[in-house]
C-alpha positions as CSV (number, residue, x, y, z in Angstrom):
1,M,50.0,146.9,98.6
2,T,51.4,145.3,101.9
3,D,54.4,143.0,101.5
4,A,53.7,139.6,103.0
5,A,56.7,139.8,105.3
6,D,55.0,142.7,107.0
7,G,51.7,140.6,107.6
8,P,50.7,138.2,110.1
9,A,52.6,135.4,108.6
10,G,55.8,137.4,108.7
11,A,55.4,138.3,112.3
12,V,55.0,134.7,113.2
13,A,58.1,133.6,111.3
14,S,60.3,136.3,113.0
15,A,58.8,135.2,116.4
16,A,59.8,131.6,115.6
17,E,63.3,132.5,114.7
18,R,63.8,134.5,117.8
19,R,62.6,131.5,119.7
20,T,64.9,128.9,118.0
21,A,68.1,131.2,117.6
22,P,70.6,130.9,120.6
23,P,71.0,134.2,122.3
24,W,74.3,136.1,121.7
25,W,75.8,135.3,125.0
26,A,75.3,131.4,124.3
27,L,77.3,131.7,121.4
28,A,80.0,133.6,123.2
29,L,80.2,131.0,125.8
30,V,80.6,128.3,123.2
31,A,83.4,130.1,121.6
32,I,85.2,130.9,124.8
33,A,84.9,127.2,125.7
34,L,86.3,126.1,122.2
35,V,89.4,128.5,122.5
36,A,89.8,127.2,126.3
37,A,89.9,123.6,125.1
38,A,92.2,124.3,122.2
39,F,94.7,126.2,124.6
40,A,94.4,123.3,127.1
41,I,95.0,120.7,124.5
42,G,98.0,122.6,123.0
43,R,99.4,123.3,126.5
44,F,99.3,119.6,127.6
45,T,100.5,118.5,124.3
46,T,103.5,120.7,124.5
47,F,104.3,119.5,128.1
48,A,104.0,115.9,127.1
49,A,106.3,116.4,123.9
50,A,108.9,118.3,125.8
51,P,112.0,116.1,126.3
52,A,113.6,115.7,129.7
53,L,116.4,117.9,130.6
54,P,119.9,116.2,130.6
55,T,120.9,114.9,134.1
56,T,124.3,115.6,135.6
57,D,125.7,112.2,134.5
58,S,124.3,112.5,131.1
59,P,126.6,112.5,127.9
60,E,125.5,116.0,127.3
61,A,126.5,117.3,130.6
62,G,129.8,115.4,130.4
63,F,130.6,116.8,126.8
64,A,129.6,120.4,128.0
65,R,132.1,120.1,130.9
66,D,134.9,118.5,129.1
67,M,134.8,120.6,126.1
68,Q,134.9,123.7,128.2
69,V,138.4,122.4,129.5
70,H,139.5,121.4,126.0
71,H,138.2,124.6,124.3
72,G,139.8,126.8,126.9
73,Q,143.4,125.5,126.0
74,A,142.7,125.8,122.3
75,I,141.6,129.6,122.7
76,E,144.9,130.1,124.9
77,M,147.2,128.5,122.2
78,A,145.6,130.5,119.3
79,M,145.7,133.8,121.0
80,D,149.3,133.2,121.8
81,I,150.3,132.4,118.2
82,Y,148.0,135.2,116.9
83,R,150.0,137.7,118.7
84,T,153.3,136.7,117.4
85,T,153.0,134.9,114.0
86,V,153.8,136.7,110.7
87,N,152.3,133.9,108.7
88,D,149.0,135.1,107.3
89,G,147.7,131.5,106.9
90,V,148.4,130.7,110.6
91,R,147.2,134.1,111.6
92,V,143.7,133.6,110.2
93,L,143.4,130.1,111.4
94,A,144.3,131.1,114.9
95,Y,141.8,133.9,114.8
96,D,139.1,131.4,113.6
97,I,139.9,128.9,116.3
98,A,139.9,131.6,119.1
99,T,136.7,133.1,118.0
100,T,134.7,130.1,117.2
101,Q,135.6,128.1,120.2
102,S,135.2,131.0,122.6
103,A,131.5,131.2,121.4
104,Q,131.1,127.4,121.9
105,K,132.7,127.6,125.2
106,G,130.2,130.2,126.3
107,E,127.3,128.0,124.9
108,F,128.5,125.0,127.0
109,Y,128.6,126.9,130.0
110,D,125.1,128.3,129.4
111,W,123.8,124.6,128.8
112,L,124.9,123.5,132.4
113,V,123.2,126.6,133.7
114,K,119.8,126.1,131.7
115,W,119.8,122.5,132.9
116,N,120.5,123.5,136.7
117,L,123.8,121.5,136.5
118,P,127.2,122.0,138.1
119,Q,129.9,123.1,135.9
120,R,132.2,120.3,137.2
121,G,131.6,116.7,137.4
122,G,133.3,113.3,137.4
123,P,136.5,112.3,135.8
124,L,137.3,113.5,132.4
125,M,135.8,111.5,129.6
126,S,134.0,109.1,132.1
127,W,130.6,109.9,130.3
128,M,132.2,108.3,127.1
129,D,132.7,104.9,128.4
130,A,129.5,103.4,126.9
131,S,130.6,104.6,123.5
132,D,132.8,102.9,120.8
133,S,134.7,106.2,120.7
134,A,135.9,105.7,124.3
135,H,137.7,102.4,123.2
136,Q,139.3,103.9,120.2
137,H,140.2,107.2,122.3
138,G,141.4,105.3,125.4
139,A,138.6,105.0,128.0
140,A,139.0,106.9,131.2
141,S,139.9,104.6,134.0
142,A,139.7,105.1,137.7
143,S,143.4,104.9,138.1
144,A,144.3,107.3,135.3
145,S,145.8,110.5,136.4
146,D,144.6,113.9,135.3
147,D,147.7,114.3,133.2
148,D,147.0,110.9,131.5
149,L,143.4,112.0,130.9
150,M,144.4,115.3,129.5
151,A,146.9,113.7,127.2
152,Q,144.2,111.2,126.0
153,M,142.0,114.4,125.0
154,G,145.0,115.7,122.9
155,M,145.8,118.5,125.5
156,A,149.3,120.1,125.3
157,S,151.5,119.7,128.5
158,A,153.0,122.5,130.5
159,A,156.3,121.8,128.6
160,D,154.5,122.0,125.3
161,L,153.0,125.4,126.2
162,A,156.4,126.7,127.5
163,Q,158.1,125.6,124.1
164,L,155.5,127.3,122.1
165,R,155.8,130.6,124.1
166,A,159.6,130.4,123.9
167,E,159.8,130.1,120.1
168,S,159.3,132.6,117.3
169,G,158.7,132.7,113.5
170,A,158.4,129.5,111.6
171,A,159.4,127.4,114.5
172,A,156.6,128.8,116.7
173,D,154.2,128.2,113.8
174,C,155.2,124.6,113.4
175,T,155.0,123.9,117.1
176,F,151.5,125.5,117.2
177,L,150.3,123.6,114.2
178,R,151.5,120.3,115.6
179,L,150.0,120.9,119.0
180,M,146.6,122.0,117.6
181,I,146.5,119.1,115.2
182,R,146.8,116.8,118.2
183,H,144.3,118.9,120.1
184,H,141.8,118.5,117.3
185,E,142.4,114.9,116.9
186,G,141.4,114.7,120.7
187,A,138.2,116.4,120.1
188,L,136.9,114.3,117.4
189,P,136.2,111.1,119.5
190,M,134.5,113.2,122.2
191,A,132.2,114.8,119.5
192,Q,131.5,111.5,118.0
193,A,130.8,109.9,121.5
194,L,128.1,112.5,122.1
195,L,126.5,111.8,118.6
196,D,126.4,108.0,119.6
197,L,125.2,108.6,123.1
198,G,123.3,111.9,123.2
199,H,119.7,113.0,122.7
200,E,119.5,116.8,123.1
201,P,119.0,118.3,119.6
202,R,121.1,121.3,120.0
203,A,124.0,119.5,121.7
204,L,123.9,117.0,118.7
205,Q,124.1,119.9,116.3
206,V,127.0,121.5,117.9
207,A,128.9,118.0,118.1
208,A,128.3,117.4,114.5
209,S,129.6,120.9,113.7
210,I,132.7,120.2,115.7
211,R,133.4,117.1,114.2
212,A,133.1,118.8,110.7
213,T,134.9,122.0,111.3
214,Q,137.9,120.4,113.2
215,S,138.3,117.5,110.6
216,A,138.7,120.2,108.0
217,E,141.0,122.3,110.2
218,I,143.3,119.3,110.6
219,E,143.6,119.1,106.9
220,L,144.4,122.8,106.6
221,M,146.9,122.6,109.4
222,T,148.6,119.6,107.8
223,S,148.8,121.7,104.6
224,L,150.2,124.7,106.4
225,R,152.9,122.5,108.1
226,A,153.9,121.2,104.5
227,G,154.3,124.8,103.2
228,L,156.5,125.7,106.3
229,A,158.5,122.6,105.9
230,C,158.1,121.6,109.5
231,T,160.3,118.8,110.4
232,D,159.1,118.5,114.2
């Protein structure tokens, strides 16, 4: 018995299917076109959504430059006391400050490289002028000397550093903690100013981390000074 599909009717149906079905290459072209369209949409959507890089007068650039200066001195003081102290608490703290701020200092340098910006800019803290922190911190003025601006940032003077290096034992520990508390207190308004004015996500994340970490370290250093009965 002959199957219906093998008869004339089946042959007609197969021929009709061949005439109406698109050839394989047409389906391939459609698939390629769809993939290309999806890629183009994703590509241009990504470009449109990408934020503009910070400019040389941006809060992010000013923060990166000033914090390199600020962190540089903290690392120097921390390494000085790390080599001489016999107090375990001070030694651990100094190691933490030196390693953490060395890593951050390198990241700040890298930001400016990636943004194609110079490592040096205008006067210290001038980028903070539009923030509330500038008024609490002491806004940088055109007539302020570098020494005045450094003092506003909580930086130790040359005499402070000479005293730290000349002392030993508990006296050196107390001087280090006093200078580093002031140093951290100078960093907090800078971090807050970037949080107030900035837009770059990673920079904001680092500023928030600095604010939290250095606030906690101020409390720790105050406790260490109490334990050492510091009187300076």
